[in-house]
C-alpha positions in Angstrom: -4.8 5.3 18.5 -3.8 2.7 15.8 -6.4 0.2 14.4 -10.0 1.5 14.1 -11.5 -1.3 12.8 -9.7 -4.6 11.7 -10.9 -7.5 9.0 -13.9 -5.9 8.0 -14.2 -8.5 4.8 -15.7 -11.6 5.2 -13.1 -13.7 3.1 -9.9 -14.4 2.8 -8.8 -10.7 3.0 -7.0 -8.6 5.5 -8.4 -5.3 5.9 -7.9 -2.9 8.4 -8.2 1.3 9.2 -5.9 3.2 11.2 -7.1 6.3 12.7 -4.2 8.7 12.7 -3.7 10.3 15.6 0.3 9.6 16.5 3.2 11.6 15.3 5.5 10.9 12.6 7.6 10.2 15.0 5.4 7.8 16.8 4.5 6.1 13.7 7.8 5.4 12.8 8.5 3.3 15.6 5.8 0.9 14.9 6.6 0.5 11.2 9.8 -1.9 9.8 10.3 0.2 6.9 12.1 -1.4 3.7 14.8 1.1 1.9 12.0 1.3 -0.5 9.8 3.0 2.2 12.4 5.1 3.7 13.1 6.9 0.2 9.3 7.3 -0.7 9.0 8.8 2.8 11.7 10.7 2.8 10.7 12.0 -1.0 7.4 12.5 0.0 6.8 16.6 -0.3 4.9 17.2 3.1 4.4 16.1 6.9 1.2 14.9 6.4 1.9 12.8 3.1 5.0 11.2 5.0 2.4 10.7 8.0 -0.4 9.1 5.8 2.6 6.7 4.5 3.5 5.5 7.8 0.2 5.1 8.5 -0.5 2.7 5.6 2.6 0.8 6.7 2.2 0.3 10.3 -1.2 -0.9 9.6 0.2 -3.4 7.3 3.0 -4.3 9.9 -0.2 -4.8 12.6 -2.2 -7.1 9.8 0.9 -9.2 8.2 4.5 -8.1 8.8 5.5 -10.1 5.9 3.8 -8.3 3.4 5.7 -4.8 2.0 4.4 -2.2 -0.4 6.1 -0.4 -3.5 4.5 1.7 -6.2 4.4 1.2 -10.1 3.1 4.3 -11.6 1.8 4.9 -8.4 -0.2 2.2 -7.9 0.6 0.1 -5.0 2.0 -3.7 -5.4 3.0 -5.6 -2.7 5.1 -8.8 -2.6 2.3 -10.9 -2.0 -1.1 -10.6 -3.4 -2.9 -7.7 -3.8 -3.8 -4.8 -2.1 -5.9 -1.5 -2.3 -4.6 2.1 -0.4 -6.9 4.8 0.6 -6.2 7.7 3.2 -8.5 10.8 4.0 -8.4 13.1 6.8 -7.6 11.1 9.7 -7.7 7.5 9.1 -5.9 5.0 6.5 -7.5 1.9 5.0 -6.2 -1.3 3.7 -7.8 -4.1 2.0 -5.4 -7.0 1.0 -6.4 -10.0 -0.7 -4.1 -13.1 -1.9 -5.3 -13.6 -5.3 -7.6 -10.9 -6.0 -7.5 -6.8 -6.6 -9.5 -5.2 -3.8 -10.8 -1.6 -4.6 -11.4 0.6 -1.5 -12.1 4.2 -1.1 -12.5 6.5 2.1 -13.6 9.6 2.0 -13.7 12.8 4.7 -17.0 13.9 4.8 -17.2 17.4 4.1 -18.8 20.7 2.0 -15.6 20.9 -0.4 -17.9 18.1 -2.6 -20.3 20.7 -3.1 -18.0 22.3 -5.4 -17.3 19.9 -8.1 -20.2 18.1 -7.6 -21.5 19.3 -11.3 -18.3 18.2 -12.3 -17.9 14.9 -11.2 -21.7 13.6 -11.0 -24.2 13.0 -13.7 -27.6 14.4 -13.0 -29.1 11.2 -12.1 -26.5 11.3 -8.8 -26.8 15.0 -8.8 -30.8 14.4 -8.2 -30.5 11.5 -6.1 -27.9 13.0 -3.6 -30.0 16.4 -3.6 -27.0 18.5 -2.5 -26.7 16.1 0.7 -23.4 16.1 1.2 -23.3 12.5 2.6 -24.8 11.1 0.1 -22.7 12.8 -2.7 -19.2 11.7 -0.3 -21.0 7.9 -0.5 -21.6 8.3 -4.4 -18.0 9.7 -5.0 -16.7 7.0 -2.9 -18.3 3.9 -5.0 -17.0 5.2 -8.4 
């Protein structure tokens, strides 16, 4: 499907959300992979992880083909500016800024969060959310 939402920030940032409906082969055709990308993708353990990595690169290439990503201890580093990356279920998202480190987290809303709620949230957060899956997911994404 491609970009579901583009440039949802109001400053000089680039931002986008990619709805992942493509196959791995289709995503490969949408990306211009660096040698680093090829090694990273080939070393990825699961097909889903490869698809997520490719969707992020397809999104970034669509927003600005001059920006490339590498990782330093699992933290994404780009050749220009700063980037935050998140993926969950069928979506991949990025926010890029030329001068400041942005942060981004997207989460698929499902009941699994109820199983970890008592470990992940403080009493005030639990009381506020009142076992509501959407509220708990929103709080999780804000942390």
